[in-house]
FIGUSE-501232 format. One record per residue (C-alpha): x, y, z. Coordinates in steps of 0.05 Angstrom, whole numbers, padded with zeros to 5 digits, always signed. Layout:
N
XYZ/...
This chain:
956
+01060+01707+02045/+01134+01712+02064/+01140+01637+02066/+01108+01629+01998/+01153+01683+01972/+01213+01647+01997/+01190+01583+01968/+01182+01614+01901/+01254+01638+01906/+01283+01569+01921/+01280+01541+01850/+01313+01603+01824/+01369+01600+01873/+01381+01527+01856/+01383+01545+01785/+01432+01599+01797/+01475+01554+01837/+01486+01509+01778/+01538+01523+01727/+01520+01547+01656/+01544+01479+01631/+01498+01443+01680/+01441+01485+01663/+01449+01472+01588/+01456+01398+01599/+01391+01398+01637/+01354+01434+01585/+01380+01389+01528/+01361+01326+01569/+01291+01354+01580/+01281+01375+01507/+01303+01308+01481/+01262+01267+01534/+01196+01252+01502/+01153+01229+01561/+01085+01214+01529/+01028+01192+01575/+00974+01143+01558/+00921+01197+01552/+00967+01236+01503/+00971+01176+01460/+00895+01165+01459/+00882+01239+01443/+00937+01239+01390/+00905+01178+01356/+00835+01205+01359/+00853+01274+01339/+00898+01250+01278/+00841+01201+01252/+00788+01255+01261/+00829+01307+01222/+00848+01255+01169/+00775+01237+01158/+00759+01310+01150/+00813+01323+01101/+00794+01261+01062/+00721+01283+01058/+00744+01352+01033/+00783+01320+00980/+00722+01280+00958/+00680+01342+00956/+00732+01386+00920/+00759+01335+00871/+00702+01341+00816/+00708+01415+00814/+00783+01422+00806/+00813+01377+00754/+00873+01422+00743/+00897+01403+00814/+00865+01332+00825/+00866+01303+00755/+00922+01338+00708/+00944+01271+00679/+00872+01259+00659/+00872+01327+00625/+00938+01320+00589/+00954+01248+00575/+00940+01216+00507/+00889+01159+00496/+00943+01104+00512/+00969+01130+00577/+00903+01168+00599/+00876+01137+00666/+00804+01117+00669/+00753+01175+00668/+00726+01191+00736/+00654+01212+00746/+00629+01271+00786/+00607+01233+00844/+00637+01241+00913/+00666+01170+00913/+00671+01159+00839/+00747+01161+00842/+00747+01095+00882/+00723+01047+00827/+00778+01063+00774/+00831+01064+00827/+00815+00999+00861/+00798+00959+00798/+00858+00975+00755/+00907+00916+00754/+00982+00920+00754/+00993+00910+00679/+00952+00970+00665/+00994+01009+00715/+01054+00997+00672/+01023+01022+00610/+00985+01079+00644/+01037+01108+00692/+01104+01073+00675/+01144+01019+00710/+01176+01065+00764/+01106+01086+00789/+01082+01013+00785/+01140+00991+00828/+01130+01045+00879/+01056+01020+00887/+01081+00945+00890/+01128+00971+00949/+01071+01007+00981/+01026+00944+00981/+01088+00900+01004/+01093+00949+01063/+01017+00947+01076/+01014+00869+01075/+01079+00858+01111/+01063+00902+01172/+00992+00874+01175/+01024+00804+01181/+01077+00829+01229/+01022+00862+01272/+00981+00801+01277/+01042+00758+01295/+01077+00808+01339/+01019+00829+01380/+00992+00760+01388/+01058+00734+01418/+01090+00797+01448/+01033+00834+01481/+01010+00776+01522/+01076+00759+01548/+01090+00832+01565/+01026+00838+01599/+01025+00773+01638/+01098+00781+01663/+01088+00856+01681/+01027+00836+01722/+01070+00781+01757/+01124+00835+01770/+01071+00881+01799/+01045+00825+01847/+01113+00806+01870/+01130+00877+01889/+01186+00884+01837/+01154+00941+01798/+01107+01000+01805/+01034+00995+01777/+01036+01009+01705/+00987+01038+01655/+00961+00999+01595/+01010+01027+01542/+01068+01011+01589/+01042+00943+01605/+01049+00925+01531/+01127+00940+01536/+01180+00897+01568/+01192+00951+01621/+01193+00903+01681/+01216+00838+01644/+01278+00802+01661/+01311+00735+01653/+01290+00674+01614/+01227+00708+01584/+01269+00739+01530/+01278+00675+01496/+01208+00687+01465/+01239+00753+01438/+01293+00715+01403/+01237+00668+01373/+01196+00728+01346/+01260+00761+01321/+01270+00697+01275/+01196+00696+01255/+01201+00771+01238/+01258+00763+01198/+01228+00702+01158/+01163+00743+01144/+01206+00804+01121/+01251+00763+01075/+01190+00726+01050/+01156+00787+01029/+01220+00817+00998/+01230+00757+00959/+01157+00755+00933/+01165+00828+00915/+01234+00816+00883/+01204+00765+00838/+01144+00807+00819/+01191+00866+00802/+01234+00819+00762/+01171+00795+00722/+01149+00870+00709/+01221+00887+00688/+01227+00830+00642/+01161+00849+00612/+01183+00920+00606/+01244+00897+00565/+01204+00858+00518/+01155+00915+00504/+01150+00948+00437/+01171+01015+00470/+01234+00987+00498/+01252+00944+00438/+01247+01005+00392/+01284+01056+00435/+01352+01075+00418/+01382+01076+00488/+01363+01003+00501/+01413+00980+00447/+01467+01032+00458/+01529+01029+00504/+01560+01087+00540/+01636+01085+00541/+01672+01131+00588/+01746+01140+00611/+01772+01132+00538/+01848+01142+00529/+01868+01196+00476/+01891+01149+00426/+01819+01114+00422/+01783+01181+00421/+01750+01167+00354/+01690+01128+00323/+01735+01074+00301/+01767+01074+00373/+01700+01061+00401/+01690+01003+00357/+01757+00973+00374/+01737+00978+00448/+01671+00943+00441/+01704+00890+00397/+01756+00877+00451/+01701+00860+00501/+01664+00812+00457/+01658+00808+00380/+01590+00807+00352/+01563+00798+00284/+01542+00870+00283/+01587+00929+00277/+01559+00986+00323/+01546+01054+00298/+01594+01096+00343/+01600+01171+00360/+01655+01201+00401/+01635+01259+00446/+01655+01328+00426/+01680+01387+00464/+01622+01435+00474/+01669+01485+00507/+01629+01537+00549/+01561+01530+00515/+01526+01498+00574/+01547+01552+00620/+01522+01606+00569/+01456+01569+00561/+01447+01569+00638/+01463+01644+00640/+01411+01655+00581/+01361+01614+00621/+01372+01652+00684/+01366+01721+00649/+01302+01701+00611/+01271+01678+00680/+01292+01740+00712/+01266+01785+00656/+01197+01748+00660/+01193+01763+00734/+01209+01835+00726/+01160+01844+00670/+01104+01803+00709/+01113+01849+00769/+01120+01915+00726/+01061+01900+00683/+01014+01871+00735/+00965+01930+00719/+00978+01947+00646/+00931+02004+00652/+00968+02038+00708/+01044+02027+00707/+01089+02043+00763/+01119+02111+00760/+01191+02083+00763/+01218+02031+00716/+01248+01969+00753/+01323+01969+00764/+01373+01910+00777/+01446+01901+00785/+01483+01873+00725/+01506+01802+00728/+01573+01785+00759/+01588+01743+00695/+01571+01800+00650/+01637+01828+00624/+01607+01888+00592/+01595+01920+00660/+01655+01936+00702/+01616+01964+00761/+01572+01909+00784/+01540+01947+00839/+01512+02002+00798/+01438+01990+00782/+01412+01995+00712/+01346+01993+00676/+01324+01920+00688/+01284+01911+00624/+01331+01937+00578/+01391+01908+00609/+01364+01837+00613/+01336+01843+00540/+01405+01865+00513/+01437+01807+00556/+01392+01756+00529/+01408+01776+00458/+01482+01780+00472/+01483+01708+00501/+01444+01683+00441/+01499+01713+00395/+01554+01682+00437/+01521+01616+00439/+01512+01616+00363/+01584+01634+00350/+01614+01582+00400/+01568+01529+00368/+01598+01542+00298/+01669+01529+00328/+01650+01459+00356/+01690+01407+00318/+01685+01331+00327/+01760+01326+00318/+01763+01356+00389/+01741+01292+00419/+01725+01279+00489/+01737+01217+00535/+01667+01191+00527/+01628+01164+00468/+01566+01120+00450/+01561+01055+00407/+01492+01035+00381/+01479+00965+00353/+01420+00943+00309/+01396+00891+00360/+01385+00895+00434/+01418+00827+00441/+01485+00849+00414/+01486+00911+00459/+01467+00875+00521/+01515+00820+00511/+01574+00865+00505/+01551+00904+00564/+01544+00840+00606/+01614+00815+00581/+01644+00883+00604/+01613+00882+00673/+01666+00892+00726/+01719+00899+00672/+01755+00958+00644/+01771+00941+00570/+01829+00985+00547/+01823+01025+00613/+01752+01046+00597/+01683+01033+00630/+01630+01002+00586/+01557+01000+00606/+01487+01005+00582/+01471+01078+00562/+01416+01116+00602/+01363+01155+00562/+01396+01219+00535/+01356+01264+00577/+01378+01222+00637/+01452+01236+00627/+01488+01288+00670/+01529+01312+00613/+01581+01354+00650/+01604+01292+00690/+01620+01248+00627/+01689+01278+00615/+01714+01267+00690/+01769+01217+00693/+01768+01162+00745/+01818+01193+00790/+01778+01257+00794/+01714+01221+00805/+01744+01180+00861/+01769+01242+00894/+01701+01276+00889/+01666+01216+00915/+01712+01217+00977/+01702+01293+00988/+01626+01282+00977/+01623+01226+01027/+01661+01268+01075/+01612+01327+01070/+01551+01282+01077/+01582+01248+01138/+01595+01313+01171/+01525+01340+01156/+01493+01275+01183/+01536+01270+01245/+01538+01348+01264/+01466+01360+01250/+01449+01343+01322/+01479+01409+01341/+01430+01454+01308/+01374+01404+01320/+01389+01410+01394/+01393+01483+01391/+01324+01485+01357/+01293+01435+01407/+01323+01473+01469/+01314+01544+01451/+01268+01559+01393/+01214+01510+01416/+01215+01542+01484/+01240+01615+01481/+01240+01620+01558/+01300+01576+01557/+01335+01626+01515/+01315+01681+01564/+01356+01642+01621/+01419+01655+01585/+01399+01723+01554/+01370+01771+01607/+01353+01824+01553/+01314+01775+01513/+01277+01754+01576/+01254+01824+01587/+01228+01827+01515/+01190+01762+01526/+01157+01791+01587/+01137+01854+01551/+01105+01821+01490/+01085+01748+01510/+01033+01741+01457/+01078+01760+01399/+01132+01715+01421/+01084+01658+01434/+01065+01662+01360/+01137+01664+01342/+01152+01605+01386/+01095+01563+01355/+01119+01577+01284/+01193+01586+01281/+01218+01519+01303/+01173+01477+01260/+01184+01524+01201/+01259+01520+01206/+01257+01444+01214/+01207+01437+01156/+01252+01483+01113/+01311+01446+01127/+01281+01378+01109/+01253+01413+01043/+01321+01435+01021/+01358+01371+01047/+01342+01327+00982/+01364+01386+00940/+01431+01392+00976/+01441+01319+00970/+01426+01319+00896/+01475+01373+00885/+01529+01337+00929/+01516+01274+00885/+01526+01313+00820/+01590+01342+00848/+01613+01271+00863/+01608+01250+00788/+01543+01213+00781/+01531+01199+00708/+01456+01199+00705/+01399+01228+00744/+01375+01161+00761/+01438+01139+00792/+01438+01209+00829/+01369+01193+00858/+01390+01124+00883/+01444+01158+00921/+01400+01209+00949/+01353+01155+00975/+01411+01123+01009/+01436+01190+01038/+01369+01213+01060/+01357+01145+01097/+01423+01147+01131/+01411+01219+01154/+01340+01206+01181/+01358+01139+01216/+01419+01172+01250/+01390+01238+01271/+01313+01226+01274/+01317+01156+01306/+01379+01141+01344/+01402+01212+01366/+01329+01233+01385/+01315+01165+01420/+01379+01159+01457/+01406+01231+01464/+01371+01247+01528/+01389+01183+01561/+01462+01185+01539/+01468+01257+01562/+01434+01242+01628/+01478+01179+01638/+01544+01219+01625/+01526+01276+01667/+01503+01236+01725/+01566+01191+01719/+01612+01254+01720/+01577+01284+01781/+01579+01215+01819/+01655+01207+01802/+01668+01277+01827/+01633+01268+01892/+01660+01197+01906/+01729+01210+01878/+01723+01149+01837/+01737+01134+01763/+01688+01148+01709/+01691+01073+01685/+01678+01045+01755/+01617+01090+01765/+01592+01075+01696/+01593+00999+01712/+01552+01008+01773/+01499+01046+01737/+01488+00991+01683/+01489+01037+01621/+01457+00983+01577/+01399+00977+01622/+01391+01053+01625/+01391+01058+01547/+01339+01001+01544/+01294+01036+01591/+01302+01101+01555/+01283+01069+01490/+01221+01039+01523/+01200+01105+01553/+01205+01137+01484/+01165+01087+01450/+01100+01120+01461/+01125+01179+01427/+01136+01140+01364/+01065+01114+01367/+01038+01182+01365/+01086+01203+01312/+01069+01145+01266/+00996+01161+01276/+01008+01229+01254/+01036+01204+01186/+00965+01187+01169/+00950+01257+01174/+01009+01274+01125/+00982+01220+01074/+00915+01252+01075/+00945+01325+01065/+00985+01294+01007/+00920+01264+00975/+00882+01329+00984/+00942+01371+00950/+00933+01424+01005/+00997+01458+00990/+00989+01462+00914/+00915+01484+00918/+00929+01536+00974/+00993+01562+00943/+00960+01567+00873/+00905+01611+00898/+00950+01652+00941/+01004+01668+00891/+00951+01688+00841/+00919+01738+00882/+00978+01766+00923/+01041+01751+00881/+01059+01765+00811/+01067+01698+00774/+01095+01698+00704/+01060+01664+00648/+01111+01608+00649/+01096+01595+00722/+01020+01594+00712/+01031+01543+00654/+01072+01498+00696/+01021+01499+00752/+00971+01466+00707/+01017+01410+00691/+01025+01344+00726/+01077+01355+00782/+01137+01308+00781/+01135+01254+00834/+01196+01256+00881/+01212+01183+00888/+01272+01196+00932/+01234+01231+00983/+01173+01186+00985/+01215+01123+00985/+01258+01153+01042/+01193+01163+01083/+01170+01091+01072/+01237+01066+01091/+01245+01112+01155/+01174+01092+01178/+01186+01019+01169/+01255+01025+01204/+01222+01060+01264/+01170+01008+01269/+01216+00950+01260/+01264+00978+01315/+01208+00988+01363/+01166+00929+01349/+01195+00886+01405/+01193+00949+01455/+01124+00973+01435/+01087+00921+01392/+01027+00970+01379/+01072+01006+01333/+01061+00949+01282/+00989+00961+01284/+00995+01037+01274/+01043+01026+01215/+01000+00975+01184/+00939+01022+01184/+00987+01079+01155/+01009+01035+01095/+00938+01009+01085/+00912+01081+01075/+00975+01108+01040/+00977+01051+00990/+00908+01071+00965/+00921+01145+00967/+00987+01139+00929/+00951+01099+00875/+00904+01155+00860/+00961+01204+00861/+01004+01166+00813/+00944+01152+00768/+00914+01222+00763/+00962+01276+00793/+01037+01259+00790/+01080+01243+00732/+01150+01211+00729/+01203+01259+00708/+01254+01210+00686/+01231+01140+00677/+01286+01091+00699/+01250+01027+00687/+01242+01004+00761/+01316+01009+00778/+01300+01037+00847/+01276+00970+00876/+01347+00943+00892/+01361+01004+00935/+01294+00994+00972/+01311+00920+00979/+01378+00935+01009/+01353+00987+01059/+01298+00939+01087/+01355+00887+01102/+01390+00945+01137/+01324+00961+01178/+01316+00888+01194/+01388+00884+01218/+01379+00945+01259/+01319+00916+01290/+01358+00852+01309/+01411+00897+01341/+01357+00927+01387/+01332+00859+01407/+01404+00838+01421/+01412+00902+01463/+01350+00889+01504/+01372+00815+01516/+01443+00836+01535/+01414+00888+01587/+01360+00845+01617/+01371+00772+01596/+01404+00762+01662/+01407+00809+01723/+01476+00803+01743/+01512+00774+01684/+01515+00775+01609/+01466+00724+01576/+01516+00694+01527/+01472+00638+01509/+01418+00686+01485/+01465+00729+01448/+01496+00668+01414/+01426+00649+01389/+01422+00715+01356/+01485+00707+01316/+01454+00669+01254/+01405+00725+01242/+01455+00772+01207/+01488+00715+01173/+01418+00693+01143/+01406+00764+01120/+01472+00767+01083/+01457+00697+01052/+01388+00722+01031/+01419+00784+00995/+01470+00741+00960/+01418+00694+00936/+01370+00748+00909/+01432+00782+00876/+01453+00720+00840/+01383+00699+00823/+01352+00764+00796/+01402+00823+00788/+01434+00805+00720/+01365+00791+00685/+01339+00855+00718/+01391+00898+00684/+01407+00857+00620/+01359+00831+00566/+01409+00778+00551/+01475+00753+00578/+01494+00723+00510/+01457+00659+00513/+01390+00640+00478/+01332+00663+00519/+01289+00602+00536/+01215+00607+00537/+01208+00669+00497/+01235+00700+00434/+01257+00771+00427/+01211+00812+00383/+01241+00822+00313/+01261+00892+00299/+01208+00931+00263/+01251+00965+00215/+01322+00943+00205/+01336+00996+00154/+01309+01049+00202/+01356+01023+00256/+01418+01025+00211/+01404+01100+00197/+01398+01117+00272/+01439+01180+00282/+01473+01164+00346/+01515+01230+00343/+01451+01271+00340/+01408+01229+00392/+01466+01223+00441/+01499+01288+00426/+01508+01340+00479/+01443+01377+00485/+01482+01442+00488/+01496+01436+00414/+01424+01436+00391/+01376+01453+00446/+01328+01509+00433/+01339+01572+00475/+01283+01597+00518/+01242+01658+00496/+01214+01706+00547/+01141+01697+00559/+01095+01757+00568/+01021+01763+00580/+00981+01781+00518/+00946+01838+00557/+01014+01877+00560/+01031+01873+00485/+01004+01942+00473/+01058+01971+00521/+01116+01943+00486/+01135+02004+00447/+01130+02049+00512/+01175+01998+00549/+01228+01997+00497/+01226+02072+00481/+01223+02060+00406/+01283+02014+00404/+01249+01953+00379/+01269+01947+00307/+01344+01954+00305/+01373+01995+00361/+01366+01940+00411/+01394+01885+00363/+01453+01931+00346/+01466+01943+00418/+01465+01863+00429/+01517+01858+00372/+01475+01835+00316/+01489+01849+00242/+01454+01894+00196/+01407+01836+00174/+01377+01840+00244/+01357+01913+00240/+01315+01899+00176/+01238+01907+00188/+01207+01840+00203/+01152+01822+00155/+01083+01803+00180/+01061+01732+00176/+00987+01749+00171/+00995+01804+00113/+01051+01786+00065/+01090+01846+00045/+01072+01888+00105/+01119+01902+00160/+01103+01865+00223/+01083+01906+00289/+01133+01921+00340/+01136+01860+00385/+01205+01854+00412/+01240+01789+00429/+01183+01759+00468/+01127+01707+00464/+01060+01735+00483/+01013+01686+00515/+00937+01701+00527/+00909+01684+00594/+00863+01632+00563/+00924+01598+00533/+00962+01593+00597/+00951+01519+00602/+01000+01461+00601/+00955+01431+00548/+00983+01483+00497/+01056+01474+00512/+01066+01402+00531/+01104+01387+00465/+01159+01437+00484/+01220+01410+00521/+01222+01470+00568/+01159+01448+00597/+01156+01372+00587/+01225+01360+00615/+01199+01373+00684/+01130+01344+00676/+01135+01274+00645/+01187+01282+00591/+01201+01244+00528/+01131+01259+00504/+01112+01187+00520/+01054+01209+00566/+01028+01261+00524/+01027+01224+00455/+01077+01223+00399/+01115+01287+00402/+01171+01304+00355/+01230+01320+00396/+01244+01393+00389/+01308+01389+00425/+01349+01356+00372/+01369+01376+00302/+01321+01367+00249/+01253+01371+00274/+01237+01426+00226/+01216+01372+00176/+01172+01337+00227/+01202+01269+00213/+01185+01207+00250/+01247+01213+00290/+01224+01283+00300/+01286+01324+00326/+01289+01398+00326/+01338+01450+00306/+01378+01498+00345/+01352+01565+00332/+01418+01597+00346/+01462+01552+00303/+01484+01570+00232/+01467+01502+00206/+01425+01489+00146/+01366+01442+00143/+01352+01389+00091/+01291+01347+00076/+01329+01284+00106/+01327+01285+00182/+01397+01301+00204/+01443+01360+00214/+01495+01394+00171/+01552+01423+00204/+01581+01493+00192/+01627+01510+00135/+01697+01489+00145/+01688+01414+00148/+01719+01376+00092/+01676+01333+00046/+01680+01258+00033/+01674+01226-00038/+01605+01194-00046/+01635+01128-00068/+01665+01118+00001/+01596+01122+00038/+01557+01063+00059/+01493+01096+00034/+01470+01164+00014/+01434+01194+00072/+01398+01244+00025/+01361+01207-00031/+01316+01239-00079/+01248+01251-00050/+01189+01275-00090/+01230+01313-00139/+01271+01348-00088/+01337+01324-00118/+01400+01299-00084/+01437+01349-00037/+01508+01366-00051/+01531+01347+00018/+01520+01295+00070/+01483+01319+00131/+01512+01267+00175/+01571+01220+00165/+01556+01148+00164/+01616+01103+00177/+01617+01044+00129/+01632+00974+00152/+01704+00975+00132/+01711+01036+00177/+01746+01076+00122/+01727+01144+00152/+01733+01133+00226/+01781+01192+00235/+01741+01237+00189/+01697+01294+00219/+01623+01301+00199/+01610+01336+00133/+01580+01404+00128/+01551+01446+00074/+01567+01516+00058/+01516+01560+00090/+01471+01592+00037/+01478+01666+00029/+01417+01711+00043/+01411+01724-00029/+01392+01649-00038/+01331+01654+00006/+01364+01640+00075/+01390+01690+00125/+01430+01661+00184/+01410+01721+00224/+01334+01718+00209/+01296+01746+00271/+01228+01716+00262/+01215+01723+00336/+01139+01726+00339/+01121+01671+00388/+01180+01627+00384/+01238+01676+00376/+01301+01671+00341/+01288+01608+00296/+01330+01606+00234/+01290+01593+00171/+01302+01591+00095/
């Protein structure tokens, strides 16, 4: 017994004899060394496949009875974009998914989703071919040579999963690896070229579609970095003419200074959302209200409150703050003047050919110091970055790249701490005796914490990582959300490859190599370099990569489980049920949960790229990874097809521009795979010397990749972006404009005006069941007191009239929109920008919807644009907008045409709602005209407060 006790103490004594640094190094090395046995791989494969099959079966059983989660696009899309109807059968979804061709995809789900599915199919086919070729060549070579090494006594007996690796291979056999590397590169480039050509065909067909031909953004140029002497409509025309003269004179609109309106709108939106949450919690049970009314701290941006730490009544405060912000926004909007021009503007042509010809001619040039490019869709623009000058944008990009580089390089520190201490809390107890005592006293509780904490923190980090990169890209000066997403793909890919591939795969071996070298140099009194040469560091790194390859097999197998969870929408299904029962969702949140969720292209593309990179890098070290990845893409390509057709929507349609980013990352992955092959050859091609002949044979591979990139760029890129480069398009004729006169009347200043000038402000939503409690909530201050407190005039305090009973005063409703539980469905709100911007935008998926976020949709015109409910602008029968009093008028004989012709006896308006520059550019320095706001006595009140349902809309 004494002997056993002494033996038990020996490890502890050895541990105590080591320094803290040595103990920490041992723990880090142990945490990052992923030694996976053959049985573990087999168990992981079988378990993953079984759970995947179970989740897939659950999806088949649940799908027919929950269309809100599993088919929201089928519920909300119009006839043109609605996917095929699915029956109630368990496998009824398979027929429409597998029998829909690619041309139908473009019409039903958009070009971005179609290109994504094309990339998924490319990955599936490519890795199936690579698996066949790689396994047919590499596995026999590895097995035969490893068996020979075993018989010759040069290596220990290996298990099957290790026999498939080059663990015991040395010498001339690696010429076969070089041949396979060339074959792999040609296969990858072949699939990339085939897909590039297909994307090019889809993109050209998209450009020739009626939707693209009739869109305003397709024939509009965005001009930035404009000098002060050219900041006018005529200045924009001079810039475009200096690039390339066209028969058409563009209709130009210089940007206006919107001052602090965007910030005020953001504050207003935040106050509305906060008020909705407060009311949802307070009114959870309308028949039994809490004894104490909710309290909150005033906003730090609210100048009305000096003491920001003093809590006030949340309902009263937030309501007054919302009203006050609405008044401020209205007042600032009235002061906006086009003569206060910004350094950006837009120029629209009548034909796409002219716009694209000028854009192509300006590519890579900076006419008059400006940047001329094709305009994104208005809602795709990041407006706050347009005024940035080139110097500021360059500086921000430098800072942004610095932050991203630091985050990418230094993440291994928290990652190592999580892997060492949180995933195994006993390691933390070795350095913290008090915590070790706590572990011993409550082992079950801390076992649960250990099992949940490390995965939860890692998942939480990866959830917020794309959000962080998006914000950094906006800070760096990206001009559109599409360009921001392309940069996020690039940043996520670099982060994942560095931290999750190379750091994880090599960290343990590098730390062990350095620590053992330091110890050997101390004991033998030799230099660090001499000891490192004797250890053969490259051979050690290769052995570490081979030993970690089974882990990546199991990890890739588990991706099938992730794809099945994504198909089953487990998170949305579970979170929706949980939040309804245990939380207090607002009506707005409940409505959004019934909408098609936006598809995160950046994250999903990054997963595809990262899985492919891992597989290509380990293909020569563990060929079975090719088989696992081929199976994953075969399953996921079908699953994503269903999700994009029936569940997800594209938030901002870019027209397939993500492809070039994906293409470039695949070339990078191929290059990294070639580097791994070169590393293996350099370490094991010869035992006692460097195999220069083999390494020289690898040199042409990166040169071939670069040449392939240049070829594809020169062959496809320009025609992917530009409809025409100025020459006559052979083999096809551009569709003629449907309505030339309509194009001439396009209001560029309105369609490409800053949304802060006209967007409708959000109205707080409250459940209909709480309507009867309103008078109690506001303590009798519904019809004037609250408005006066918010700074409204006497007009606001007048009694509102009932819509249903003319001549009768309306009941007390307050500044809210009441929604019954039966109406809390996206179907009833999909035509409102506050909802459809996040769920498929532009109205293209849900039918023709008049844009309620631009001036003039009050008349429900063809170009439907809506009015700002907080601007003192008057509305006319002609689509357009009149500016506030104070703008000078222009004689009608100097106008190109009258924008307000007589219609149905309405008569001609006295003023022009929108200034149209004539061909001679006589009025290029003139500001837009406005009409004097009618007085309330003339049937219009600028402070009318018809707030039932919509809130704050101005009407005649």
